C-alpha positions, 0 to 999 in steps of 0.5 A: 108940519109948517102950514102957512095961510094967506089971508087973516079974514074970518076964513083965514083965522076958521082954517087956521084954528083947523090946522092948529088942532090938527097938530101942525105949526101955523103962520098966518100972513096978511098984508094987513098991518093993522089986523096983524097988529092986532091979532098979535096983541090979543085985540082980535077985530073979531065978534066970535069968543070962540075965535077969540079963545082959541087963537090965544090958547095956541098962541100961547102954545107957541103953534099959531103965529101972525106975520105981515111979511113973507121973508122969514117963513119961507124956508120952513114952510110946507104948504101954503093956503090962499084964502084971500084973493085980493093978495094973489098979486101980492103973493106972486111978488113975494115968491119971485123975491124969495124964491131963494129961500125955499126948495119947492112949496105947495100952494092951496087955493080955493076954486073961486075963480072962473074955470082955467084960472088955476091952470094959468097960475100954475103956468106963471110959476112955471115960467117964473121959477121953472117947472115944480118950484110951486105946485097949485092945488085946489081946496074945497070951500067947506073947509072953511065953513061950519064943521069943515075940518071934522067932516072931512075927518068923518069922511076920511077923504077930501076932494083936490084939484092938482096935476102933480102927484106929490100933492097927495102925499103932502095932503095925506100928511096934513090931514092924517093926524087925526084919521083913524085909517090911511087918508083917501085924497079924491083927485079931480082936474083944476078946471073940475074942481073950479066948476063944481065950486061955481055949481056950489055957489049957484045952489047957495044963491037958492038958500035964504041969506039968514040959513047961510049965516047960521051955518057960516060958523067954526069947524068943530073939532071939541071947541068947547 
């Protein structure tokens, strides 16, 4: 599958490596042209050697690439993960400009916003493009954190917020490659996913910052 990841920051790069490890072709898109050029040239503005090594490895295999434009990618993209909410307005504009380039798009967003925001985003897409053109779903933040991909595969399930059953079929295909059994999608509403994320933020605020930093490293599927 072809997976797009919007945002080339730490979270986006962690997720891109995890998705590439699952066997998907991944394109990371960001409107920061200098950052994209650095990633394309192999001079990544990062401190983690593990990230740099994995990026170079998958770039050489042609399974991971970086772009500062949407135009050439829409027609082949099966799913798009938004990891950089500051690019939400850019995303809306680009989807309007490129709507003739795709039949439908599954948009996965992190539930980091106020309850009700995902529903408003879905309603906006439905009004502008027509119902079903873009299907919004939320994914859990731990997918971006330490051993995120590994934990999901170990549990053989993931909690997603969505209202279109096609999201479940696509998510099963996204995570099935390394899953020994039929992958389970645990469905909650958008609002429930957003409230769960807010509860996580309150809990995280009570954990010492040093401990949080120690745990905020790469997901692990044989990183050695």
